[in-house]
Backbone as a printed PyTorch tensor [residue, N CA C, xyz], in Angstrom:
tensor([[[199.2960,  30.0260,  14.7190],
         [199.8150,  28.7330,  14.3000],
         [199.2550,  27.6580,  15.2330]],

        [[198.8880,  26.5490,  14.6650],
         [198.3140,  25.4650,  15.4410],
         [199.4000,  24.5470,  15.9850]],

        [[199.0590,  23.9050,  17.0980],
         [199.9520,  22.8840,  17.6460],
         [199.7810,  21.5960,  16.8590]],

        [[200.8340,  20.8190,  16.8480],
         [200.7730,  19.5210,  16.1800],
         [199.9920,  18.5640,  17.0730]],

        [[199.1050,  17.8150,  16.4590],
         [198.2900,  16.8500,  17.1980],
         [199.2140,  15.8260,  17.8670]],

        [[198.8940,  15.4100,  19.1050],
         [199.7570,  14.4530,  19.8140],
         [200.0000,  13.1580,  19.0470]],

        [[198.9950,  12.6790,  18.3320],
         [199.1940,  11.4410,  17.5610],
         [200.1920,  11.6410,  16.4300]],

        [[200.2120,  12.8290,  15.8560],
         [201.1790,  13.1280,  14.8000],
         [202.5870,  13.1790,  15.3900]],

        [[202.7100,  13.8120,  16.5620],
         [204.0220,  13.8490,  17.2160],
         [204.5080,  12.4440,  17.5440]],

        [[203.5930,  11.5820,  17.9960],
         [203.9480,  10.1940,  18.2870],
         [204.3970,   9.5000,  17.0070]],

        [[203.6720,   9.7120,  15.9350],
         [204.0430,   9.1010,  14.6520],
         [205.4170,   9.5480,  14.1840]],

        [[205.7090,  10.8370,  14.3450],
         [207.0280,  11.3510,  13.9620],
         [208.1230,  10.7480,  14.8410]],

        [[207.8300,  10.6010,  16.1170],
         [208.7930,  10.0110,  17.0410],
         [209.0550,   8.5470,  16.6790]],

        [[208.0020,   7.8120,  16.3540],
         [208.1600,   6.4110,  15.9560],
         [208.9440,   6.2890,  14.6510]],

        [[208.6760,   7.1740,  13.7270],
         [209.4070,   7.1430,  12.4520],
         [210.9000,   7.3750,  12.6810]],

        [[211.2140,   8.3380,  13.5380],
         [212.6120,   8.6330,  13.8460],
         [213.2780,   7.4290,  14.5000]],

        [[212.5720,   6.7710,  15.4410],
         [213.1270,   5.6060,  16.1200],
         [213.3500,   4.4590,  15.1390]],

        [[212.4200,   4.2510,  14.2310],
         [212.5960,   3.1950,  13.2310],
         [213.7970,   3.4700,  12.3330]],

        [[213.9920,   4.7300,  11.9640],
         [215.1690,   5.0970,  11.1660],
         [216.4490,   4.7410,  11.9160]],

        [[216.4970,   5.0540,  13.2030],
         [217.6810,   4.7320,  14.0020],
         [217.8850,   3.2220,  14.1160]],

        [[216.7940,   2.4920,  14.3140],
         [216.9130,   1.0390,  14.4350],
         [217.3970,   0.4060,  13.1310]],

        [[216.8940,   0.8860,  12.0280],
         [217.3350,   0.3660,  10.7270],
         [218.8030,   0.6800,  10.5010]],

        [[219.2260,   1.8880,  10.8540],
         [220.6400,   2.2590,  10.7070],
         [221.5240,   1.3730,  11.5800]],

        [[221.0880,   1.0850,  12.7920],
         [221.8560,   0.1990,  13.6710],
         [221.9840,  -1.2000,  13.0740]],

        [[220.8810,  -1.7030,  12.5170],
         [220.9270,  -3.0280,  11.8980],
         [221.8760,  -3.0530,  10.7030]],

        [[221.8310,  -2.0020,   9.9130],
         [222.7330,  -1.9440,   8.7500],
         [224.1870,  -1.8910,   9.1860]],

        [[224.4720,  -1.1320,  10.2420],
         [225.8480,  -1.0600,  10.7430],
         [226.3200,  -2.4230,  11.2250]],

        [[225.4520,  -3.1490,  11.9420],
         [225.8230,  -4.4930,  12.3970],
         [226.0810,  -5.4090,  11.2170]],

        [[225.2270,  -5.3470,  10.2090],
         [225.3930,  -6.2030,   9.0240],
         [226.6540,  -5.8290,   8.2520]],

        [[226.9260,  -4.5350,   8.1300],
         [228.1100,  -4.0980,   7.3920],
         [229.4130,  -4.4780,   8.0940]],

        [[229.3520,  -4.6760,   9.4090],
         [230.5540,  -5.0300,  10.1570],
         [230.9090,  -6.5050,  10.0260]],

        [[230.0170,  -7.2980,   9.4770],
         [230.2590,  -8.7420,   9.3630],
         [231.1470,  -9.0290,   8.1670]],

        [[232.2490,  -9.7020,   8.4410],
         [233.1900, -10.1210,   7.4030],
         [233.7000, -11.5070,   7.7800]],

        [[233.7510, -12.4040,   6.8290],
         [234.2570, -13.7540,   7.0800],
         [235.4790, -14.0100,   6.2150]],

        [[236.4720, -14.6380,   6.8260],
         [237.7060, -15.0080,   6.1220],
         [238.0160, -16.4600,   6.4550]],

        [[237.6100, -17.3620,   5.5950],
         [237.8580, -18.7920,   5.7970],
         [238.8740, -19.2500,   4.7540]],

        [[239.9650, -19.8600,   5.1820],
         [240.9910, -20.2880,   4.2260],
         [240.5440, -21.4930,   3.4080]],

        [[241.1910, -21.6560,   2.2770],
         [240.9410, -22.8190,   1.4210],
         [241.5200, -24.0630,   2.1020]],

        [[241.2340, -25.2550,   1.5720],
         [241.7800, -26.4850,   2.1790],
         [243.3050, -26.4700,   2.3180]],

        [[243.9950, -25.8730,   1.3700],
         [245.4570, -25.8100,   1.4580],
         [245.9230, -24.6700,   2.3570]],

        [[245.0430, -23.7210,   2.6490],
         [245.4100, -22.5710,   3.4630],
         [246.1150, -21.4670,   2.6930]],

        [[246.2510, -21.6380,   1.3840],
         [246.9790, -20.6540,   0.5770],
         [246.0820, -19.5730,  -0.0160]],

        [[244.7730, -19.7820,   0.0320],
         [243.8170, -18.8170,  -0.5030],
         [242.8880, -18.4020,   0.6330]],

        [[242.7910, -17.0870,   0.8650],
         [241.9000, -16.5880,   1.9130],
         [241.0430, -15.4640,   1.3230]],

        [[239.7640, -15.7410,   1.1090],
         [238.8730, -14.6870,   0.6220],
         [238.2590, -13.9360,   1.7930]],

        [[237.8030, -12.7270,   1.5110],
         [237.0610, -11.9370,   2.4910],
         [235.6780, -11.7060,   1.9100]],

        [[234.6500, -12.1900,   2.6170],
         [233.2730, -12.1300,   2.1350],
         [232.4310, -11.3750,   3.1550]],

        [[231.5490, -10.4970,   2.6830],
         [230.6900,  -9.7410,   3.5970],
         [229.3870, -10.4930,   3.8600]],

        [[228.5130,  -9.8940,   4.6560],
         [227.2630, -10.5520,   5.0630],
         [226.3230, -10.7980,   3.8900]],

        [[226.4840, -10.0640,   2.8120],
         [225.6320, -10.2650,   1.6430],
         [226.2120, -11.3050,   0.6930]],

        [[227.3340, -11.9040,   1.0770],
         [227.9500, -12.9300,   0.2510],
         [228.8390, -12.3800,  -0.8440]],

        [[229.1380, -11.0890,  -0.7850],
         [229.9860, -10.4730,  -1.8160],
         [231.4620, -10.6600,  -1.4710]],

        [[232.2460, -10.9540,  -2.4730],
         [233.6860, -11.0750,  -2.3040],
         [234.2730,  -9.6760,  -2.1890]],

        [[234.9010,  -9.3730,  -1.0560],
         [235.4720,  -8.0440,  -0.8210],
         [236.9690,  -8.0210,  -1.0960]],

        [[237.6340,  -9.1430,  -0.8260],
         [239.0740,  -9.1990,  -1.0020],
         [239.4780, -10.6570,  -1.1940]],

        [[240.6300, -10.8780,  -1.7640],
         [241.1200, -12.2340,  -1.9870],
         [242.6280, -12.2270,  -1.8120]],

        [[243.1010, -13.0400,  -0.8720],
         [244.5300, -13.1510,  -0.6140],
         [245.0310, -14.4710,  -1.1820]],

        [[246.0540, -14.3980,  -1.9830],
         [246.7390, -15.5840,  -2.4940],
         [248.1560, -15.5580,  -1.9390]],

        [[248.5380, -16.6050,  -1.2270],
         [249.8870, -16.6770,  -0.6680],
         [250.9080, -16.6860,  -1.8000]],

        [[252.0880, -16.1790,  -1.5430],
         [253.1270, -16.1900,  -2.5750],
         [253.3710, -17.6140,  -3.0890]],

        [[253.4450, -17.7500,  -4.4060],
         [253.7040, -19.0380,  -5.0430],
         [252.4670, -19.8870,  -5.2630]],

        [[251.2990, -19.3880,  -4.8790],
         [250.0690, -20.1780,  -5.0140],
         [249.7620, -20.4670,  -6.4790]],

        [[249.8860, -19.4660,  -7.3250],
         [249.5630, -19.6510,  -8.7480],
         [250.5240, -20.6430,  -9.4080]],

        [[251.7890, -20.6600,  -8.9760],
         [252.7590, -21.5880,  -9.5480],
         [252.5450, -23.0080,  -9.0200]],

        [[252.0080, -23.1190,  -7.8150],
         [251.8260, -24.4340,  -7.1910],
         [250.6460, -25.2040,  -7.7790]],

        [[249.6030, -24.5050,  -8.1600],
         [248.3930, -25.1480,  -8.6640],
         [248.2100, -24.8870, -10.1430]],

        [[247.5480, -25.8410, -10.8020],
         [247.1180, -25.6250, -12.1800],
         [245.8660, -24.7510, -12.1620]],

        [[245.3770, -24.3920, -13.3230],
         [244.2090, -23.5110, -13.4110],
         [242.9920, -24.0850, -12.6900]],

        [[242.6870, -25.3340, -12.9520],
         [241.5020, -25.9510, -12.3330],
         [241.6440, -26.0670, -10.8240]],

        [[242.8080, -26.5010, -10.3610],
         [243.0020, -26.6470,  -8.9150],
         [242.9290, -25.3000,  -8.2110]],

        [[243.5200, -24.2760,  -8.8310],
         [243.4760, -22.9490,  -8.2350],
         [242.0440, -22.4220,  -8.1870]],

        [[241.3220, -22.6220,  -9.2740],
         [239.9220, -22.1890,  -9.2970],
         [239.1180, -22.9270,  -8.2320]],

        [[239.3790, -24.2240,  -8.0790],
         [238.6710, -25.0040,  -7.0580],
         [239.0050, -24.5030,  -5.6530]],

        [[240.2610, -24.2150,  -5.4010],
         [240.6720, -23.6740,  -4.1010],
         [239.9340, -22.3600,  -3.8070]],

        [[239.8780, -21.4980,  -4.8010],
         [239.2320, -20.1920,  -4.6220],
         [237.7400, -20.3570,  -4.3790]],

        [[237.0920, -21.1830,  -5.1890],
         [235.6390, -21.3680,  -5.0650],
         [235.2800, -21.9920,  -3.7250]],

        [[236.0230, -22.9900,  -3.2920],
         [235.7400, -23.6470,  -2.0090],
         [235.9070, -22.6460,  -0.8670]],

        [[236.9770, -21.8670,  -0.9100],
         [237.2210, -20.8910,   0.1580],
         [236.1390, -19.8160,   0.1800]],

        [[235.7020, -19.3580,  -0.9800],
         [234.6380, -18.3480,  -1.0400],
         [233.3270, -18.9270,  -0.5080]],

        [[233.0190, -20.1620,  -0.8830],
         [231.7760, -20.7920,  -0.4130],
         [231.7760, -20.9450,   1.1100]],

        [[232.8980, -21.3840,   1.6760],
         [232.9760, -21.5300,   3.1330],
         [232.9010, -20.1740,   3.8290]],

        [[233.5330, -19.1670,   3.2510],
         [233.4770, -17.8240,   3.8410],
         [232.0680, -17.2550,   3.7770]],

        [[231.3880, -17.4770,   2.6580],
         [230.0110, -16.9850,   2.5280],
         [229.0990, -17.6640,   3.5410]],

        [[229.2840, -18.9630,   3.7510],
         [228.4820, -19.6860,   4.7480],
         [228.7760, -19.1630,   6.1540]],

        [[230.0350, -18.9070,   6.4480],
         [230.4030, -18.3610,   7.7560],
         [229.8040, -16.9670,   7.9470]],

        [[229.8270, -16.1510,   6.9100],
         [229.2370, -14.8090,   7.0000],
         [227.7290, -14.9050,   7.2330]],

        [[227.0690, -15.8470,   6.5760],
         [225.6280, -16.0560,   6.8050],
         [225.3540, -16.4490,   8.2490]],

        [[226.1860, -17.3390,   8.8000],
         [226.0360, -17.7450,  10.2010],
         [226.2250, -16.5470,  11.1320]],

        [[227.2520, -15.7640,  10.8720],
         [227.5040, -14.5810,  11.6900],
         [226.3290, -13.6110,  11.6210]],

        [[225.7610, -13.4550,  10.4430],
         [224.6220, -12.5590,  10.2610],
         [223.4220, -13.0400,  11.0800]],

        [[223.1380, -14.3380,  11.0070],
         [222.0160, -14.8920,  11.7640],
         [222.2140, -14.6920,  13.2600]],

        [[223.4240, -14.9250,  13.7340],
         [223.7080, -14.7410,  15.1590],
         [223.5610, -13.2760,  15.5430]],

        [[224.1310, -12.3810,  14.7560],
         [224.0920, -10.9540,  15.0850],
         [222.6730, -10.4010,  15.0640]],

        [[221.8620, -10.8400,  14.1360],
         [220.5130, -10.2830,  14.0190],
         [219.5180, -10.9320,  14.9840]],

        [[219.8220, -12.1180,  15.4830],
         [218.8920, -12.8060,  16.3670],
         [219.3630, -12.8770,  17.8090]],

        [[220.4600, -12.2280,  18.1310],
         [220.9600, -12.2100,  19.4980],
         [219.9800, -11.4320,  20.3760]],

        [[219.4640, -12.0490,  21.4450],
         [218.4830, -11.3560,  22.2930],
         [219.0030, -10.0380,  22.8730]],

        [[220.3070,  -9.9290,  23.0730],
         [220.8560,  -8.6800,  23.6130],
         [220.7970,  -7.5440,  22.5980]],

        [[220.7570,  -7.8740,  21.3210],
         [220.7060,  -6.8510,  20.2740],
         [219.2870,  -6.4470,  19.8990]],

        [[218.3020,  -7.1920,  20.3870],
         [216.9250,  -6.8880,  20.0260],
         [216.4030,  -5.7380,  20.8740]],

        [[215.9550,  -4.6770,  20.2360],
         [215.4190,  -3.5480,  21.0150],
         [214.0460,  -3.8740,  21.5760]],

        [[213.6440,  -3.0940,  22.5390],
         [212.3160,  -3.2680,  23.1250],
         [211.2720,  -2.9900,  22.0470]],

        [[210.2550,  -3.8320,  21.9440],
         [209.2320,  -3.6170,  20.9130],
         [208.5550,  -2.2510,  21.0500]],

        [[208.3350,  -1.6120,  19.9250],
         [207.6890,  -0.2940,  19.9250],
         [206.2840,  -0.3600,  20.5050]],

        [[205.6020,  -1.4750,  20.3020],
         [204.2410,  -1.5980,  20.8340],
         [204.2390,  -1.5240,  22.3610]],

        [[205.2500,  -2.1260,  22.9990],
         [205.3480,  -2.0380,  24.4600],
         [205.6200,  -0.6130,  24.9110]],

        [[206.5120,   0.0490,  24.2310],
         [206.8450,   1.4290,  24.5910],
         [205.6120,   2.3100,  24.4650]],

        [[204.8760,   2.1390,  23.3810],
         [203.6820,   2.9650,  23.1730],
         [202.5890,   2.6120,  24.1760]],

        [[202.4510,   1.3350,  24.5150],
         [201.4490,   0.9300,  25.4980],
         [201.7570,   1.5690,  26.8590]],

        [[203.0410,   1.5490,  27.2680],
         [203.4380,   2.1770,  28.5330],
         [203.2050,   3.6830,  28.4950]],

        [[203.5190,   4.3020,  27.3440],
         [203.3430,   5.7520,  27.2250],
         [201.8600,   6.1200,  27.3300]],

        [[201.0180,   5.3720,  26.6400],
         [199.5760,   5.6520,  26.6840],
         [199.0040,   5.4030,  28.0780]],

        [[199.4990,   4.3810,  28.7760],
         [199.0140,   4.0850,  30.1280],
         [199.3910,   5.1950,  31.1070]],

        [[200.5080,   5.8570,  30.8590],
         [200.9520,   6.9350,  31.7320],
         [200.1790,   8.2240,  31.4740]],

        [[199.4320,   8.2760,  30.4060],
         [198.6590,   9.4740,  30.0770],
         [199.2210,  10.1580,  28.8510]],

        [[198.3630,  10.4700,  27.9230],
         [198.8160,  11.0350,  26.6510],
         [199.0820,  12.5310,  26.7380]],

        [[198.9770,  13.1250,  27.9360],
         [199.2720,  14.5480,  28.0520],
         [200.7770,  14.8000,  28.1050]],

        [[201.5660,  13.7410,  28.2550],
         [203.0290,  13.8800,  28.2660],
         [203.5590,  14.0010,  26.8450]],

        [[204.8160,  14.3900,  26.7810],
         [205.4950,  14.4190,  25.4780],
         [205.6040,  12.9920,  24.9530]],

        [[205.5380,  12.8100,  23.6420],
         [205.7160,  11.4530,  23.0940],
         [207.1340,  10.9640,  23.3670]],

        [[207.3140,   9.6670,  23.4380],
         [208.6580,   9.1430,  23.7180],
         [209.6270,   9.5270,  22.6040]],

        [[210.8380,   9.9270,  23.0120],
         [211.8370,  10.2560,  21.9910],
         [212.9290,   9.2060,  21.9330]],

        [[212.8140,   8.1410,  22.7430],
         [213.7050,   6.9980,  22.7110],
         [215.1450,   7.3620,  23.0010]],

        [[215.3550,   8.5220,  23.6360],
         [216.6880,   8.9340,  24.0230],
         [217.5710,   9.3840,  22.8760]],

        [[216.9730,   9.6850,  21.7480],
         [217.7620,  10.1070,  20.5840],
         [217.3340,  11.5210,  20.1820]],

        [[218.2790,  12.3090,  19.7070],
         [217.9340,  13.6760,  19.3150],
         [217.0690,  13.6900,  18.0590]],

        [[216.2400,  14.7180,  17.9630],
         [215.4070,  14.8620,  16.7720],
         [216.2590,  15.2900,  15.5970]],

        [[215.8770,  14.7960,  14.4170],
         [216.6100,  15.1420,  13.1900],
         [215.6420,  15.6130,  12.1490]]])
C-alpha cells in the first residue's frame, strides 16, 4: 500500500478545517435573534439573522385595542425593526476581529517554512 502524498494530506487537513470554520460561522449566525417591540410595546416579534419571523408575542388585549390596520401596522413595524437589528447583530458577529480565525494561507506558509517533512497542520481538531 502506498503512502498518501504530503500535498494530499495537506489538502485533506485544509478541507477539514474549512468544514469546522463553516460550522462555527453557521452556529454564530443561528444564535442571532432580535426582539424589538412595536411602538406601543404590545407586539414583540422574534426574528433570526436571515430575517425570518420565528415567534410573535401579542400582549393580552392587543387585538381588542387595535383595529385590523393598526394591528397589522404594529406587527409590520416591529418585524422590520427586529429584522434590521438582527442584520446589525449579524454584521457585528461576522466582522468582529476576535471571531476571525487566522488565515489559512498564513498557517500553510508557516508550515511550509518549517519544512514539509512534518505532519500537515491539523488545526487542533480531530480527524473526521
